[in-house]
C-alpha positions in Angstrom: 80.1 96.1 137.7 80.8 93.4 136.0 84.4 91.7 135.4 85.7 90.4 131.8 87.4 87.2 131.6 90.3 86.8 129.6 88.6 85.5 126.4 86.2 88.7 126.7 89.0 91.0 127.0 91.0 89.1 123.8 87.7 89.3 121.9 87.3 93.0 122.9 90.4 93.8 122.0 90.3 92.0 118.2 87.4 93.7 118.2 88.5 97.4 118.6 91.6 96.8 116.8 89.3 96.1 113.7 87.9 99.4 113.9 90.9 101.2 113.7 91.3 103.5 110.6 95.3 102.8 109.7 95.9 104.7 106.3 97.6 102.5 103.7 101.1 103.7 104.1 100.6 102.5 108.1 99.5 99.4 107.1 102.0 99.0 104.5 104.6 99.8 107.5 103.1 97.2 109.5 102.6 94.5 106.8 106.6 94.6 106.2 107.4 94.5 109.5 105.3 91.6 110.2 107.0 90.1 107.3 110.2 90.8 108.4 109.4 89.2 111.6 109.0 86.0 109.3 105.1 86.2 108.8 104.6 85.4 105.5 100.7 85.3 105.6 99.6 86.5 108.6 95.9 85.1 107.5 97.3 81.6 107.9 99.4 82.1 110.7 100.4 79.2 113.3 100.9 79.2 117.0 104.7 78.5 116.3 104.6 81.5 113.7 102.9 83.4 116.6 105.8 82.2 119.0 108.5 83.4 116.7 106.8 87.0 115.9 106.7 87.7 119.7 109.9 86.7 120.1 111.2 88.9 117.5 109.1 91.7 119.2 110.8 91.3 122.0 114.2 91.5 120.7 113.8 94.5 118.3 113.3 97.5 120.7 110.7 98.5 119.0 108.4 101.4 120.9 105.2 100.5 122.8 103.0 102.0 120.3 104.6 100.2 117.5 104.2 97.2 118.9 100.2 97.9 119.9 99.9 98.7 115.9 101.3 95.8 115.1 98.9 93.9 117.2 96.6 95.8 116.1 97.3 95.2 112.3 97.3 91.6 113.3 93.8 91.6 114.8 92.8 92.9 111.5 94.3 90.0 109.2 95.1 87.1 111.8 93.0 84.1 112.8 91.1 85.0 116.1 92.6 81.8 117.9 96.4 83.2 116.9 95.5 86.3 118.0 94.2 85.1 121.3 97.4 83.1 121.9 99.5 86.3 121.0 97.4 88.6 123.5 97.7 86.0 126.1 101.2 84.8 126.3 103.5 85.5 128.9 107.7 85.1 127.9 108.5 86.9 130.2 106.9 84.8 133.1 105.7 87.9 135.2 101.5 86.5 135.2 100.8 89.5 133.1 99.9 89.0 129.7 102.6 90.3 126.8 100.3 92.5 125.4 98.8 93.8 128.7 102.3 94.7 129.3 102.9 97.0 126.5 99.3 98.7 126.9 100.1 99.3 130.5 103.4 101.4 129.4 102.1 102.8 126.1 100.7 105.8 127.9 
């Protein structure tokens, strides 16, 4: 069985997120949260705004499910290179990418 590299994993996560069928009201909730986190236009996110969003998520005590939904929503609207940065980031230094920590604790 072939193992996916980190870039392939990131691309797969983004593809899966784009297949999510959120309702308009769910999208509005996630978009409002993203705006509250300081991201005015997810389509024009920079590495700096991605870092700020991750710090905001870390500090807001959101449930793992909510964080997964926020990242899924971002994957639908943010540039791929920004999503790669978010998905690969490791702000707590445990050698496990940020988003994988949430997926592991999601169930």
